[in-house]
C-alpha positions as CSV (number, residue, x, y, z in Angstrom):
1,M,95.6,101.5,115.9
2,T,93.3,99.2,117.6
3,P,91.1,96.6,115.4
4,A,88.3,98.4,115.5
5,A,90.0,101.8,115.0
6,R,91.6,99.9,111.3
7,Q,88.1,98.8,110.6
8,A,87.1,102.6,110.6
9,A,89.8,103.0,108.2
10,A,88.6,100.5,106.1
11,I,84.9,101.6,105.9
12,D,86.3,105.1,105.0
13,I,88.4,103.9,102.1
14,L,85.4,101.5,100.9
15,D,83.0,104.2,100.6
16,R,85.3,106.5,98.4
17,W,85.5,103.5,96.4
18,L,81.7,102.6,96.1
19,S,81.7,106.7,95.4
20,G,84.0,106.1,92.3
21,Q,87.2,106.6,93.5
22,A,89.9,104.0,92.9
23,V,91.2,101.3,95.7
24,E,94.7,102.2,95.4
25,A,93.9,106.0,94.9
26,A,91.4,105.9,98.5
27,L,94.2,104.0,100.0
28,T,96.9,106.0,99.1
29,Q,95.1,109.0,100.2
30,W,94.4,107.9,103.5
31,A,97.5,106.3,104.1
32,R,99.3,110.4,103.7
33,A,96.5,111.8,105.9
34,S,97.1,108.8,108.5
35,R,100.6,109.3,109.4
36,F,99.8,108.0,112.7
37,A,99.4,104.5,111.3
38,G,102.5,102.4,111.1
39,S,103.3,99.7,108.6
40,G,101.3,97.2,110.3
41,D,98.3,99.3,110.4
42,R,98.6,100.1,106.9
43,E,99.1,96.4,105.7
44,S,95.9,95.2,107.9
45,V,93.5,97.7,106.7
46,R,94.6,97.3,103.0
47,D,94.1,93.4,103.6
48,I,90.4,94.2,104.8
49,V,89.6,96.5,102.1
50,F,90.7,94.3,99.6
51,R,89.0,91.3,101.2
52,A,85.5,93.4,101.0
53,V,86.3,94.1,97.3
54,R,86.7,90.8,96.6
55,Q,83.7,89.6,98.0
56,R,81.5,92.8,97.6
57,R,78.3,91.1,96.5
58,S,78.0,88.7,99.0
59,A,79.3,91.1,101.9
60,A,76.5,93.4,100.9
61,A,74.0,90.9,100.9
62,L,74.6,89.7,104.5
63,G,75.3,93.5,105.7
64,G,71.8,94.7,104.1
65,A,73.3,97.2,102.0
66,E,76.4,98.3,99.6
67,T,78.3,100.9,102.1
68,G,81.7,100.6,103.4
69,R,79.9,100.0,107.4
70,A,77.7,97.2,105.4
71,L,80.5,95.3,104.0
72,L,82.3,95.2,107.2
73,L,78.9,93.9,109.1
74,G,78.6,91.5,106.3
75,L,82.2,90.2,106.5
76,A,81.7,89.7,110.4
77,R,78.1,88.0,110.0
78,A,79.9,85.7,107.7
79,D,83.1,84.8,110.0
80,G,80.5,84.4,112.6
81,T,82.5,87.5,114.6
82,G,81.0,90.2,116.4
83,T,82.1,94.2,116.3
84,E,84.1,93.7,119.3
85,G,85.7,97.3,119.5
86,W,83.2,99.3,117.9
87,T,82.5,101.9,120.2
88,G,82.0,105.3,118.3
89,T,85.0,106.6,120.6
90,H,89.0,106.4,119.7
91,H,88.5,106.7,116.0
92,T,85.9,103.4,115.7
93,P,83.1,102.7,114.2
94,D,79.9,103.7,115.9
95,P,77.8,100.9,117.7
96,P,75.7,98.3,115.7
97,S,72.1,99.7,115.7
98,A,68.9,97.3,116.8
99,D,68.5,96.5,112.9
100,E,72.3,95.5,112.2
101,A,72.6,93.8,115.6
102,A,69.8,91.5,114.7
103,R,70.9,91.1,111.1
104,L,74.5,90.0,113.0
105,A,72.3,87.7,114.9
106,A,70.1,86.1,112.4
107,P,71.1,82.8,110.7
108,L,73.1,82.9,107.4
109,P,70.6,83.0,104.4
110,D,70.9,80.9,101.4
111,L,72.2,83.3,98.7
112,P,71.7,83.3,95.0
113,R,74.0,81.3,93.6
114,A,75.9,84.4,91.8
115,A,75.7,86.4,95.0
116,A,77.4,83.4,96.8
117,L,80.3,83.2,94.8
118,D,80.9,86.8,94.2
119,C,79.9,87.1,90.4
120,P,78.0,89.5,88.8
121,D,74.8,87.6,87.2
122,W,75.7,88.2,83.5
123,L,79.5,86.7,84.1
124,L,78.4,83.5,85.9
125,P,76.8,81.9,82.6
126,R,80.0,82.6,80.8
127,F,82.2,81.0,83.3
128,E,80.1,78.2,83.3
129,A,80.9,78.0,79.4
130,A,84.4,78.3,79.8
131,L,85.0,76.3,83.1
132,T,82.8,72.9,82.8
133,G,82.3,71.9,85.8
134,Q,84.6,73.9,87.6
135,A,83.2,77.3,87.9
136,A,82.1,77.0,91.6
137,P,85.3,76.1,92.6
138,V,87.3,78.5,90.7
139,L,85.1,81.5,91.5
140,A,85.5,80.5,95.2
141,L,89.3,80.2,95.4
142,M,88.9,84.2,93.5
143,R,87.2,85.3,96.7
144,D,90.6,85.1,98.7
145,R,93.5,86.7,98.0
146,A,96.3,85.4,95.6
147,P,99.2,83.6,96.5
148,I,102.8,85.5,95.8
149,F,105.4,84.1,93.5
150,V,108.7,85.4,92.4
151,R,110.4,83.7,89.3
152,V,114.2,83.0,89.9
153,N,116.5,84.7,87.4
154,R,118.8,81.7,86.3
155,A,121.2,84.4,84.8
156,R,121.9,85.6,88.6
157,A,121.6,82.6,90.6
158,T,120.0,79.1,91.5
159,V,116.7,78.4,92.9
160,Q,118.3,76.5,95.8
161,Q,120.3,79.6,96.2
162,V,117.6,81.9,96.0
163,R,115.5,79.5,98.4
164,T,118.7,79.5,101.0
165,E,119.1,83.8,101.2
166,L,115.4,84.0,101.4
167,E,115.1,81.7,104.2
168,A,117.9,83.6,105.8
169,Q,115.8,86.6,106.0
170,G,113.0,85.0,107.4
171,I,111.3,84.7,104.1
172,I,109.6,80.9,102.7
173,A,109.7,80.1,99.2
174,T,109.1,76.8,97.9
175,P,109.1,75.3,94.4
176,H,105.7,75.1,92.3
177,P,105.2,72.8,89.8
178,L,103.6,75.2,86.8
179,A,106.7,76.6,86.1
180,P,110.9,75.3,87.0
181,L,111.7,79.0,87.9
182,A,108.6,80.0,90.0
183,L,108.6,79.9,93.8
184,E,105.6,80.5,95.8
185,I,106.2,82.6,99.1
186,T,104.4,81.2,101.7
187,A,105.8,83.6,104.6
188,N,107.1,87.2,104.9
189,A,105.8,88.1,101.4
190,R,106.4,91.5,102.4
191,R,109.9,91.5,103.0
192,L,110.9,90.5,99.5
193,R,111.8,94.1,98.2
194,A,114.1,94.8,100.8
195,T,116.3,91.6,100.1
196,T,119.5,91.5,98.3
197,A,118.2,88.4,96.2
198,F,115.7,91.3,95.1
199,A,118.0,94.2,94.6
200,E,120.4,92.1,92.9
201,G,118.0,90.8,90.2
202,Q,117.8,87.2,91.6
203,I,114.2,87.5,91.5
204,E,111.0,89.0,89.9
205,M,107.8,89.1,91.0
206,Q,105.9,87.1,88.5
207,D,102.7,84.7,89.0
208,A,103.6,80.7,88.2
209,A,100.8,80.9,85.8
210,S,102.3,83.8,83.9
211,Q,106.0,82.0,84.0
212,A,104.2,79.1,82.4
213,V,103.0,81.2,79.7
214,A,106.6,82.5,78.7
215,D,108.2,79.2,79.2
216,R,105.6,77.3,76.7
217,F,105.7,80.3,74.6
218,L,109.7,80.0,74.4
219,S,110.0,76.1,73.8
220,A,107.9,76.6,70.6
221,A,109.6,80.0,69.2
222,P,112.0,79.7,66.4
223,E,115.5,80.8,66.9
224,G,115.9,84.7,66.4
225,P,115.0,88.0,68.3
226,V,111.7,87.8,70.0
227,L,108.9,90.7,70.3
228,D,106.5,91.3,72.9
229,Y,103.9,93.4,71.1
230,C,102.1,94.2,74.4
231,A,104.5,94.5,76.9
232,G,103.3,96.1,79.7
233,G,105.3,96.2,82.7
234,G,107.5,93.7,81.0
235,G,107.2,90.8,83.1
236,K,107.4,88.2,80.4
237,A,110.1,90.1,78.5
238,L,112.2,89.8,81.2
239,A,111.5,85.4,81.6
240,I,112.0,85.3,78.0
241,A,115.3,87.5,78.1
242,A,116.2,85.3,81.1
243,A,116.5,82.7,78.7
244,G,119.2,84.3,76.5
245,R,116.9,85.3,73.9
246,A,116.9,88.7,72.6
247,V,114.0,91.0,73.4
248,T,112.1,93.9,71.7
249,A,109.2,95.4,74.1
250,H,106.6,97.2,72.5
251,D,103.5,98.5,74.3
252,S,100.5,100.8,73.1
253,E,100.9,102.8,76.0
254,P,104.7,102.9,76.1
255,R,104.4,104.3,79.7
256,R,103.6,101.0,80.9
257,M,107.1,99.9,80.2
258,A,108.4,103.0,82.2
259,D,110.3,100.6,84.6
260,L,111.2,97.9,82.4
261,P,115.0,99.5,81.5
262,A,116.1,99.6,85.1
263,R,114.4,96.1,86.2
264,A,116.5,94.5,82.5
265,A,119.5,96.2,83.7
266,R,118.8,94.9,87.6
267,A,118.3,91.3,85.9
268,G,121.3,91.3,83.6
269,A,118.7,90.8,80.6
270,R,118.8,92.5,76.6
271,V,115.4,93.9,76.4
272,R,115.0,96.4,74.1
273,V,112.3,99.4,74.4
274,L,110.5,100.4,71.4
275,D,108.4,103.8,71.7
276,T,107.2,103.0,68.2
277,A,105.1,100.8,66.2
278,P,107.1,97.5,65.4
279,T,108.4,97.0,61.6
280,G,109.7,94.3,59.5
281,L,109.4,90.7,60.1
282,W,109.7,88.8,63.3
283,S,110.0,84.7,63.6
284,A,108.3,85.0,67.0
285,I,105.9,87.3,68.5
286,L,104.2,87.0,71.8
287,A,100.7,89.2,72.4
288,D,99.6,89.3,76.1
289,A,96.4,91.0,75.1
290,P,94.5,93.6,77.3
291,C,91.8,91.3,78.4
292,S,89.0,91.4,81.2
293,G,91.9,90.4,83.3
294,S,89.2,87.5,84.7
295,G,91.8,85.0,85.3
296,S,93.6,87.6,88.1
297,W,90.6,89.2,89.8
298,R,92.2,87.9,93.2
299,R,94.9,90.4,92.6
300,A,92.9,93.1,91.2
301,P,89.6,92.6,92.1
302,E,87.7,95.9,91.5
303,A,88.1,94.8,87.9
304,K,85.5,92.1,88.2
305,W,82.9,94.8,89.2
306,A,83.9,97.4,86.6
307,L,83.5,95.1,83.6
308,T,80.6,95.5,81.6
309,P,79.4,93.4,78.6
310,D,80.0,96.6,76.3
311,R,83.6,96.9,77.5
312,L,83.9,92.9,76.8
313,Q,83.1,93.6,73.6
314,A,85.3,96.3,73.0
315,L,88.1,94.4,74.5
316,V,87.1,91.7,72.0
317,A,87.6,93.8,69.3
318,L,90.8,95.4,70.6
319,Q,92.2,91.5,70.6
320,D,91.0,90.7,67.0
321,S,93.1,94.1,66.0
322,I,95.9,93.0,67.8
323,L,96.3,89.4,66.5
324,D,95.9,90.9,62.9
325,A,98.4,93.7,63.6
326,C,101.0,90.7,64.9
327,A,100.0,88.3,61.8
328,A,101.4,91.1,59.5
329,L,104.6,91.1,61.5
330,T,105.1,87.3,61.8
331,A,107.8,85.9,59.1
332,P,106.7,83.0,57.3
333,G,107.3,79.6,59.1
334,G,107.0,82.0,62.5
335,V,105.3,81.6,65.8
336,L,102.5,84.1,67.2
337,G,101.9,83.4,71.0
338,Y,98.4,84.8,71.8
339,A,97.7,85.1,75.4
340,T,95.3,86.8,78.1
341,C,95.0,86.5,81.9
342,S,91.2,85.6,81.3
343,L,88.9,82.7,82.0
344,L,86.6,83.8,79.1
345,R,86.1,81.6,76.1
346,E,85.2,85.0,74.2
347,E,88.5,86.3,75.1
348,N,90.3,83.0,74.2
349,E,89.4,80.1,72.4
350,E,86.8,82.5,70.4
351,R,89.2,84.9,69.2
352,V,91.7,82.2,67.9
353,A,88.9,80.5,65.8
354,A,88.0,83.9,64.4
355,F,91.4,84.6,63.7
356,Q,91.9,81.6,61.7
357,G,88.6,82.5,59.8
358,R,90.3,85.6,58.6
359,H,93.8,84.0,58.1
360,P,93.6,80.7,56.3
361,G,96.5,78.6,56.4
362,W,97.6,79.6,60.2
363,R,97.6,76.3,62.1
364,V,96.9,75.7,65.9
365,T,99.7,74.0,67.3
366,A,99.1,74.2,71.0
367,Q,96.2,75.6,73.2
368,C,97.0,75.9,77.0
369,R,94.7,77.0,79.9
370,W,95.8,77.9,83.3
371,S,92.9,78.2,86.5
372,P,93.3,79.2,90.0
373,L,92.7,75.6,90.5
374,D,96.1,74.7,89.2
375,G,97.6,77.3,92.5
376,A,98.2,80.4,90.6
377,D,96.1,82.8,88.3
378,G,94.2,81.9,85.4
379,F,96.0,82.1,81.9
380,F,95.5,81.4,78.2
381,L,98.0,80.8,75.3
382,A,97.5,79.8,71.6
383,L,100.8,79.1,69.6
384,L,99.7,80.0,66.2
385,A,102.1,79.0,63.3
386,R,102.2,80.8,60.0
387,P,102.5,78.5,56.7
């Protein structure tokens, strides 16, 4: 496929997304109908689409409309590039109209702050309140793709062994300061799943800040089995198990944990998957609660545009109910770790304060916050000690 043909494919996918279809579903549908597209074509189209989703608001403002075509015209205008190859033939977009050509040639306007930062208007004050003096640089970083990280499985290999093995396959992996077992993949990340290191459980895909959450929680967790109350895909459960702890994984939607047994077997980790509600008392519980995901919108950018004030309030209520459920399961003297991949105070510090109001005597022993300025996703962790 030519670059212009790839852009035409991206326009089609973006139009499906703007009509209500999930991005991944639209990409899959296009790939299945486009057997002629090679792996490089699919990767390129995916990159174009996700950039447009991340930068939807500024691209639409520069392109003049919220359509797939206008979004790509807006990105071209922002980059100072043209529409080379847009001829309307050989599966390429139609040439720019007179109005589109005039827009592309015009000087870049000063966009409203929220539009320039690709942030919904109602969310910008919340980011500014949570990230005092840092909202603009954080939101600017979130307009681009996220870095790729792996966690080295200490039960299978050392960091240096993994780096050497990956480098032999053309994959450059660099240690990251947020977590001792974190490696940032700076070249050829798409080859990772085909490596021996991945097949033999020496590495797991996991953001560096997510690793830091697991490490900080483990440093405070008393001895004994650990309950991962909102396990999801199981990344933190595997990280905790790799440290030699017995882990029980639970999720309100067990299907999210479908791949966890196979991943645990590959990693040589002890993780018990619980299909029913946990009972009894636990000395250490980690609750990585469902949230807006605002700290990881680089990876799932359509969530930024789907979040509404009502949805945020529903998440806040759910987070409170999860904290209360975990409090009832925490043994006296035990530790409850409350985590989110959110940057918003409503989901973080305010939830912890509300929890303490409902549960007198619980102490906050630590509150940690990571943002994209730290080189990874945004995460929050509060460590709560039961008297």
